[in-house]
Structure formats: C-alpha cells, structure tokens
C-alpha positions as CSV (number, residue, x, y, z in Angstrom):
1,M,70.2,5.6,174.0
2,F,72.6,3.4,175.9
3,E,72.9,1.1,172.9
4,N,74.0,4.0,170.7
5,D,76.5,5.2,173.3
6,A,78.3,1.8,173.7
7,P,79.6,1.4,170.1
8,E,80.8,5.0,170.1
9,S,82.8,4.4,173.2
10,K,84.3,1.2,171.8
11,S,85.1,3.0,168.6
12,T,86.9,5.8,170.5
13,R,88.9,3.2,172.5
14,T,89.9,1.4,169.3
15,R,90.9,4.6,167.6
16,N,93.0,5.7,170.6
17,R,94.6,2.2,170.8
18,I,95.7,2.5,167.2
19,S,97.0,6.0,167.7
20,A,99.0,4.9,170.8
21,A,100.5,1.9,168.9
22,A,101.5,4.2,166.1
23,I,103.2,6.7,168.5
24,E,105.0,3.8,170.2
25,S,106.3,2.5,166.8
26,F,107.3,5.9,165.6
27,I,109.5,6.3,168.8
28,E,110.9,2.8,168.6
29,R,111.4,2.4,164.9
30,G,111.1,5.8,163.3
31,Y,108.7,7.1,160.7
32,A,110.1,5.2,157.7
33,D,110.1,1.8,159.3
34,T,106.7,2.1,160.8
35,T,104.0,0.5,158.6
36,M,100.2,0.3,158.9
37,R,100.5,-3.5,159.3
38,L,102.9,-3.1,162.2
39,I,100.7,-0.6,163.8
40,A,97.7,-2.9,163.5
41,E,99.6,-5.7,165.1
42,K,100.6,-3.6,168.0
43,A,97.1,-2.3,168.5
44,D,95.7,-5.9,168.1
45,V,93.3,-4.9,165.3
46,S,93.1,-6.0,161.7
47,V,94.9,-4.0,159.1
48,G,91.5,-3.2,157.5
49,N,90.3,-1.8,160.9
50,A,93.4,0.3,161.2
51,Y,92.8,1.8,157.7
52,Y,89.2,2.4,158.7
53,Y,90.2,4.8,161.4
54,F,93.3,6.2,159.8
55,P,93.4,5.9,155.9
56,S,97.2,6.2,155.9
57,K,100.3,6.5,158.1
58,N,100.3,10.2,157.3
59,H,96.9,10.5,159.0
60,L,98.4,9.0,162.1
61,V,101.3,11.6,162.0
62,Q,98.7,14.4,161.8
63,D,97.0,12.8,164.8
64,L,100.3,12.9,166.6
65,Y,100.9,16.5,165.7
66,V,97.5,17.4,167.3
67,R,98.2,15.3,170.4
68,V,101.6,17.0,170.9
69,Q,100.1,20.4,170.4
70,R,97.3,19.8,172.9
71,E,100.0,18.9,175.5
72,H,101.9,22.0,174.5
73,A,98.9,24.2,175.0
74,E,97.9,22.7,178.3
75,T,101.3,23.3,179.7
76,A,101.7,26.7,178.3
77,H,98.3,28.1,179.4
78,G,99.0,27.9,183.1
79,L,102.5,29.5,182.8
80,L,101.2,32.3,180.6
81,A,98.7,33.3,183.3
82,E,101.7,34.1,185.5
83,Q,103.6,36.4,183.1
84,R,102.6,39.7,181.5
85,G,105.8,40.6,179.7
86,L,105.7,39.9,176.0
87,V,109.2,38.4,175.6
88,D,108.6,36.3,178.7
89,R,105.3,35.0,177.4
90,L,106.9,34.1,174.0
91,R,109.7,32.3,175.8
92,I,107.1,30.2,177.6
93,V,105.5,29.1,174.3
94,F,108.8,28.3,172.6
95,E,110.2,26.4,175.6
96,T,107.0,24.4,176.4
97,G,106.8,23.5,172.7
98,L,110.2,22.0,172.7
99,A,109.5,20.2,176.0
100,A,106.5,18.5,174.5
101,L,108.7,17.1,171.7
102,I,111.3,15.5,174.0
103,P,109.8,12.0,173.8
104,Y,110.1,12.1,170.0
105,Q,113.6,13.6,169.7
106,S,115.3,10.3,168.8
107,S,112.9,9.8,165.9
108,A,112.6,13.4,164.8
109,P,115.3,13.3,162.1
110,G,113.3,10.6,160.3
111,F,110.2,12.7,160.4
112,L,112.1,15.7,159.0
113,S,113.4,13.6,156.1
114,A,109.8,12.7,155.3
115,M,108.3,16.1,155.8
116,I,110.9,18.3,154.2
117,A,109.5,18.2,150.6
118,P,107.1,21.2,150.0
119,D,104.4,18.8,148.8
120,S,104.7,16.3,151.7
121,P,101.4,15.9,153.4
122,I,103.2,15.8,156.8
123,N,105.0,19.1,156.1
124,P,104.0,21.4,159.0
125,L,103.1,24.0,156.4
126,S,100.9,21.7,154.4
127,A,97.1,21.9,154.2
128,E,96.9,18.6,156.0
129,S,98.8,20.0,159.0
130,E,96.5,23.0,159.3
131,P,94.7,21.8,162.5
132,A,97.9,21.4,164.6
133,R,99.4,24.5,163.0
134,D,96.4,26.6,163.8
135,M,96.6,25.5,167.5
136,T,100.3,26.6,167.6
137,V,99.5,29.9,166.0
138,A,96.6,30.5,168.4
139,L,99.0,29.9,171.3
140,F,101.4,32.5,170.0
141,R,98.4,34.8,169.5
142,E,97.4,34.3,173.1
143,A,100.9,35.2,174.2
144,V,100.9,38.4,172.2
145,E,97.4,39.6,173.0
146,G,97.7,38.9,176.7
147,A,100.9,40.8,177.2
148,Q,101.3,44.2,178.8
149,H,103.2,45.6,175.8
150,R,100.6,46.6,173.3
151,L,101.8,46.3,169.7
152,P,100.4,48.2,166.7
153,A,97.4,46.2,165.4
154,D,98.9,45.3,162.1
155,I,102.1,44.0,163.8
156,A,100.1,42.1,166.4
157,E,98.0,40.4,163.6
158,L,101.0,39.2,161.6
159,L,103.4,38.3,164.5
160,P,101.8,35.0,165.6
161,Q,102.1,33.5,162.1
162,A,105.7,34.7,161.8
163,L,106.5,33.3,165.3
164,F,105.2,29.9,164.1
165,V,107.7,29.9,161.3
166,S,110.4,30.9,163.8
167,Y,109.3,28.0,166.0
168,L,109.8,25.5,163.1
169,A,113.3,26.8,162.6
170,L,114.0,26.4,166.4
171,V,112.6,22.8,166.2
172,L,114.9,22.1,163.3
173,R,117.9,23.3,165.3
174,W,116.8,21.3,168.3
175,T,116.4,18.1,166.3
176,Y,120.1,18.1,165.2
177,D,121.5,19.8,168.4
178,G,124.1,17.4,169.8
179,S,125.4,19.9,172.4
180,P,124.8,19.1,176.1
181,D,121.2,19.7,177.0
182,Q,120.7,21.2,173.6
183,E,122.4,24.4,174.8
184,K,123.0,25.6,171.2
185,T,119.2,25.7,170.7
186,T,118.8,27.6,174.0
187,Q,121.4,30.1,172.8
188,M,119.5,30.5,169.5
189,L,116.3,31.2,171.3
190,D,117.9,33.6,173.7
191,A,119.5,35.6,170.9
192,G,116.2,35.8,169.0
193,L,114.3,37.0,172.1
194,R,117.0,39.6,172.9
195,L,116.7,40.9,169.4
196,L,112.9,41.2,169.8
197,A,113.3,43.0,173.1
198,I,115.6,45.5,171.5
199,A,113.2,46.1,168.6
200,L,110.0,46.5,170.7
201,P,110.6,50.1,171.9
202,F,111.0,51.3,168.3
203,V,108.2,49.3,166.6
204,R,105.9,52.4,166.5
205,M,108.4,54.6,164.7
206,P,107.3,55.0,161.1
207,G,110.4,53.6,159.4
208,V,110.8,50.7,161.8
209,H,107.1,50.0,161.8
210,G,106.8,49.7,158.0
211,T,110.0,47.6,157.7
212,M,108.8,45.2,160.4
213,R,105.4,44.9,158.9
214,E,106.9,44.1,155.5
215,L,109.3,41.5,157.0
216,L,106.5,39.8,159.0
217,R,104.3,39.8,155.9
218,L,107.1,38.0,153.9
219,V,107.7,35.5,156.6
220,T,104.0,34.7,156.9
221,E,103.8,34.1,153.2
222,V,106.3,31.3,153.3
223,R,103.6,28.8,152.3
224,S,102.6,30.8,149.2
C-alpha cells in the first residue's frame, strides 16, 4: 500500500510545481510570452513531463482559474456567514472575487487579449472553463439562497448565472481601471447594487416580475 501511495504523492508534488511555475511566469511575463518550455525550466522538469501533466498552456490557465476561484470561495464563505441581507451578500462575492485577482492584475490585459475570442478555450464562457465557472455561479447561488430576502423561485434560479456575467463585466472594468485604488470599478459595483436594491421590493409585481425574468433569461443565454 505504501509503495502505491509514494508515486501518487510525488506526482502531485510535480504537478503542483509545474502549476506554480506557470503562475509565476504568467505574472512575470504575461500570458503570451509564457511557453511550456519556459514553464518546464522553471519547474525543473522536462518539457515532456510538463506536457504529461498539462497537455497545453491553456490547461494551465484553467488550473489557475480553479485555484483563484477556490481562494475566492474560501474567503467569501466566512464573510457570507456574517451577513443575511441579499445585497450585502452579493457585495461580498463581488469584492472577494476581485481581491483574489489582485496578484494577477498586471498580467490581466494579456489574458483578456487571448480569451476575448468566442472560440478561445480560455474564454470564461467556454466549455473548457466550466469547472471554474460553476464554482463562481455556486458562490452566487449560495449568496442568493442564504439571504433573508426570498426571491420568486424562477428569479432565484436565473439570478446566479446572470450575476456571473455581471461579474465578468466588473472584472473587465477592473482590469483597465487606472483610477486610484480602482475607484471607478467600486463606483460601478455600487451603482449596480443600488439598482438591485431599488428593484427588489417590486420583483413580485406581475409586470416587473415578468420583465426581470426575461432579462435574466437573456443574460444567462449569453453563451448560446
């Protein structure tokens, strides 16, 4: 049994070393100038070994997405336990998400250039990005379902997916925000949450309910 455990442990360590080397290179050099050969050199493994664990650079980007989202979720969970208001809970998810991205802000424009094409495998809306995307949507769903304010079931079902799309827009603004402490991004988030707070008391009214449901449905179909 111990003989079987040792190779697995070594394999995990090697994989993590390659991933760490890739993240370091992405931060230092950016997405475009990071190559699998460079990553292998940083990780002190052969290029073939690097490809064994990660068939392409894009697989390493997806690994980074998941790592960042795990950190995001770990930070947000504790803070969500302290808040019951829906708007406050959503603010926590948005703000902790941006905080998790801070180490990568200098290299973020390069990632955006590579991911902007609809068919890019590192596009956050791509099939390849589903694991990290599902984690983010689940966090928004936790924020919605754990709030005191109870939404109509159909709105509560659609809202987390729509919030994910809103989060991508916020990240885009944050990436190119040259204002002090990214205050323009903060203003954008504040305005969006104020608008949501104004709309919440009316969401059960027939006309508003139907319009909001249709809007959320259209937003969630952005990948279609």
